[in-house]
N, C-alpha and C positions, 0 to 999 in steps of 0.2 A: 464616070471613070476619070482617071488621072492622065494628064499629058505633061511630058517634060519639054520645055521650050528653051530656045536661045533667041534673044531678040535685041533690037537696038532701041535705046531710049531717045528722047528728043535731043538730049545733049550729046548724042553719038556714042554713049557708053553701051557696051555689050553686057547683057545680064542673062543669067541662067536661073531657072526656077521651075516649079511645078504648078499646074493649074487644074482645078476640078471642073469638068464639064460633061454633059451627056454625050456629046460627039465632037468630032474634029471641027465642024463648022461653028459650033457654039464656042469652042475654045478659041478659034481665030477671032470671033466677034468680041469675046471677053478681052483678048489681047489688044484689039483695036480700040476698045473703050478705055484702056489704060494708056493709050498713045504709044504703044509698042509696035515696032515693025519686026515681025517674026522672021528669023533666019532658018530655024528648024523647029519642027513640032512632031513629037513621037509619043505614042501611047505608052504609059508605064505598065510593064508586065506585072501581073499579080504574083505575090510571093507564093512559094510552094507551101504545101500543107505543113511540113515540118517546121519551117521558119515561122509560120503564123503562130505556132504553139508557144514560141519564145518571144513573140512581139511584146514590147514593153507597154504596159497600160498607162493611162493618164492617172497619176497618183493624186492623193489629197493635197500634197504640197503644190503640185502643178495647178490645181484648181484654185487654191488660195492665192497663188501668185497672179494667175490670170485675172481673177475677179478684183483683186486689190489694185492691180496695174490699170485695168480698164476704168475702174472707179476714179483713180487719180487722173488719168488722161482726160476723161469726160469733164471732171471738175475744173481743170485748167483750160477747157475750151477746145481741146483737140477733137476733130471729128472721128467717128468710129472707123472709117476706112483707113485713115492715117495711123490710128492706134493699132489696128490689126496688122498693118504693114510693118510697123516697128517691132511688134511682137514676133512676127515671122522671122525677121532678121536676128532677133535676140535668142530665139529658141533653137537649140541643136537637136533636141529629142525628136525623133521622127514622128511619133504618135501625136505630139502636140503641134508640130509644124503642119502635119497633114490636116488636123482639125482646123487650124487657123486658116489654111488655104481654102478649105471647104467653106468656112464661114465667109471669107472674102468673095468666093465664087458665087455663093448663094445670095449675098447682099447685092452683088453686081447684077444678078438676074431678077432683083426686086423681091426676093423672098424674105419673110420675117426673120429676125435675128435668132429667135428661139428654135427655128426649124432644125438647124444643124445639131444642136444639143439633143433634140428629140430623136434624131436619127442615130444617136450614140447612147442607147439606153443602158448599155453595160457600164459606161463610165459616169453617166449623169442621171441622177434619180428624178422621178416625176416632180418631186418638190423643187429641185433646182430648175427644171424646165418651166414649171408653172410660175415660179418667181420671176424669171426672165421674161416670160410671156406677159405677165401682169405689169411689169415695169415698162416694157415696150409699149403696151396698150395705153398706159397712163402717161407716158412721156417722161418718166422719172427713172430712167435706166441707171443714172449715176447713183441715186439713193439705193436702188435695189442691189447694185454691185457692191456697194459698201456694206449693206446689210448681209448679203450672201457671204462676202469675205469674212465679216465678223463671226458669222455662224460657223463657217468652215474652220476658222482659226480656233474657235472654242472646241469644235469636234476634234481637231488635230491635237490640241493640248490635252484633252481628255484621253485620247488614244495613247499619247505618249506617256501620260501618267500611269495608265494601266500597264503598258509595256514595260516601263521601268520597274514597276512593282513586281512584275512576274519574271523579270530577267534572272534574279538570283535562284528562285526555285527551279526554273527550267535548266539552268546550268548545273544545279545540284542533282537534278534528276538524270541528266545526260551523263554526268560524271559517275553517278551511282550505277547506272546501267552498264557503263563501260567496265567499271571495277568488277561487277558481278559476272559479266561475260568473261573477263580475263581469269577470274578465280575458278568459275565453273568449267570453262573450256580448256584451260591450260594447267593451272596449279593443281586443281582437284584430281584430274585424271592421272597426273604424274605421281601424286601421293598414293592414290588408289592402286596403281600398278606396283608400287614398292611393296605395299602390304600383301597384295594378292599373289605377286610373283615370288615373294619370300616365304610362302607357305604359312603365313600367319592367318589365323581364322578370326576376323574381326566380329564384334557383336552385330546383331541384326540391324540395329539402328545405323551403324557405320556402313554396313553392307548396302543398305538402301541408298544412302548419300553417295557412296562410291559408285554404285551402278548408274545413278543419275549423271555423275561427273563423266564416267566413261562413255555413256550414250551421247552426251552433249559433245564431248571431244571428238567422237567418231563421226558425228553427223552435223558438225558445226555449220558448214556451208548451207546445207539444206534447211536447218533451223533458222539461221539468220535470214535467208531468202524468204522463207515462209512468214517470219515475223514482219519483215519490211513490206511484203506484198499485203499482208493482213492489215497492218497499220495504215498503209496508204488507201486500201479499199474502204476501211472503216471511216477514215477522214473524208474521203470523197462522198461516201454515202450520207454522212451526217452534215456535211457542209454544202453539198451540191444538189441534193435531191429534196423535194418538198416533204416527202415522207420522213426522211432522215432528220431534217430540220425540226419538224414537228415533234418527232420522238425525242430529239435532243432537248428541246424545250421542256417536254413532259418530264424527262429524267432530271433535268436541272431544277425544276420546280419542286422536286421531292427532297432535294438536299438543302438544308436550312440556309447556309451562307450564300450558296450559289443562287438560291431562290430570291434572296434579297437583292443580289446584284442584277439579275435578269429583270426583276420588276422595276428597280430604280433606273436602270438604263432605258427601259421602254418608256417610263414616265418622263425622263429627261428628254428623250427624242420627241415625245408627244408635245411637251410644253414648248420646246425650242422650235419645232416645225410649225405648230399652230400659231405661235406668236409671229414668226416670220411671214407666214402666208396672210395673216390678218393685217399686218403692217403694210404689205404690198398692195392691199386693196381688194382681196378676194372676199366673197361673202362667207359667212360662218359655215354654211352647208357645203360649199365647194371646198373650203379649207379643211373641214373635218373628213371629207371623203379622201382627200390627198394624204392627210396626216395618218389616217387608218392604215394606208399601205406602207408607211415608213416606220411604224413603231416596233415591229418585230415580234413582240409577244402576242400570240393568237388571241388570248383572253381580252387584252386591251383593244386589239384590232376589232374584234366582234362587238365589244362594248361601244366603241366609237361609231360603228355602223348603226347600232340600235339607238344611240343618242340622236344621231342624225335623222334616221328614217322613221323611228317610232316615237321620237320626242319632239325635236325642233320643227320638223316638217309637219307635225300634227298640232302645232300651236303651243307647245310647252316653251318656257324660257330655257336658256342655256343652263342656268343653275339648277332648275328643276330636273332637266334631263340628266345632268351629271349626278344628282343626288340619288337617282334610281339605279345607278350602277355601283355595286359594292366593291368592284375591283379598284376604283379610285379611292384613295384615302380621304377621310372626312375633311382634312385641311385643304386638300385640292378642290373638292367640290364647294366648300364654303368660300374659299378665296375667289373662285370663278363666279359664284353667285353674287358676291359683294362687288367685284370688279365690273360685272355686267351692269349693275345699277349705276356705278360711277362712270362708266364708259371708257375704262382704261384696261380692258381685259388682256390686250397684248402685252402691256407692261408687267402685269402680274404674272403672266405666263413666262415671260423672260426671267423674272426673279425666281420663279419655281425651277426653271431650267438650270440656273446657276446654283441653286440650293441642291438639286439632285446630282449635279456634276460633282460637287464637293462630297456628297454622301457616297457616291460610287467609289471615289478614291479611298474613303475610309473603309468601305465594305471590301474592296480588293485587298487592302492591307490586312484585314481580319482573315480573309481567305488564305492569304500567304502564311500568316502566323498559325493557321489551322493545318495547312498542308505540310509545312516544313517538319514538325515533330513526327507526323505520321510517316513521312518518307524516311526520316532518320531511324525511326523505330523498325520499319520494315527491313532496311538495309542491315541494321544491327542484328535482327533476328536471323537473316540469311547467313551473314558472316559468322554469327555465334553458332548456328547449326553446323556449318562446315567445320569450324574450329573444334566443336564438341565431337564430331564424327572422327576427327583425327586424334584428338587427345585421349579419348576413351581406350582405343586399342593400344596406344603408346603406354598409357598407364598400366593396362593389364599386362603388357609385355614386360615392363620394368618390374612389376610386383611379382612376376613369376620366377625371377632370378633370386 
């Protein structure tokens, strides 16, 4: 639990901060170990359920900064305790400060460095934890932090590239939906009332469109509420449940362009993760097990488990085991087989990761160029249908004079 303290330093300066400890006695011991004379020590009350929902997560940018900074500090000879203390002073974000204070408290209690990250599984993946664990065990934390920082930066750049490519179609979709809602809920009902209240008998096609407009106008609040609840429920199902994620992958794999993006993203994660884990000193079997949990695509995940359990552990070479799995492109299997013989498999995997990162960018651009005309065509059809429903009775009315 957390304790808020006010204490006097050796130089007589009064400081206030928070400390993580199992109980008050351990908190006092930790303060004493820092040569602090406590003036007050109070447990920090847990946040209410509502506020916990809006608690800020540790973002990818936070992780990039943390790993880059720690790598730099260790490289110039700063000890880990001092580096953590400086970071605590620099960070204002509560989630990051809380993590750093927990790291410092655990280090003071003699616990391994990776333990804190392992306790925050929502923010730190098993890959991140195992890389830190391996670096701590081998005594080369500085190199591991640099490696993790580079990997996270690459991931961040890839995400930014995808987001920037999707920004325009998302804005176009939102604007299109707003225009449709305005037309169907406000403009169309007014036009419909003019014709129906004027005793004009519109043709059947126009009657159907006018009826839809009047219904939407009369029940707009209910329809919008239903749509919002429906969209949120669908997103939560597909993004937060295992069944939904699996179903989303299955549906995505049936769409040509999306299929390409899903597979290339999973292959990029596979190559990047396995390369990092092997460079940190993990064995190929350990690295494959951890990598399988991070690739995302179920087919590649299952293939990696088979490569590990039914191939390498039974005496096959890495190249032979990969050649047995058709989910991996021939170029990947062949490069792994060649690099295994030359002893630089992690370098080849890193090159593959960079190659697939550039391919994902191209695939996303192809997807955007595929989506945009479909959206514009759909909006044009809806607006054309509404315009036709209005023009036909007007034309009939004018031709009757």
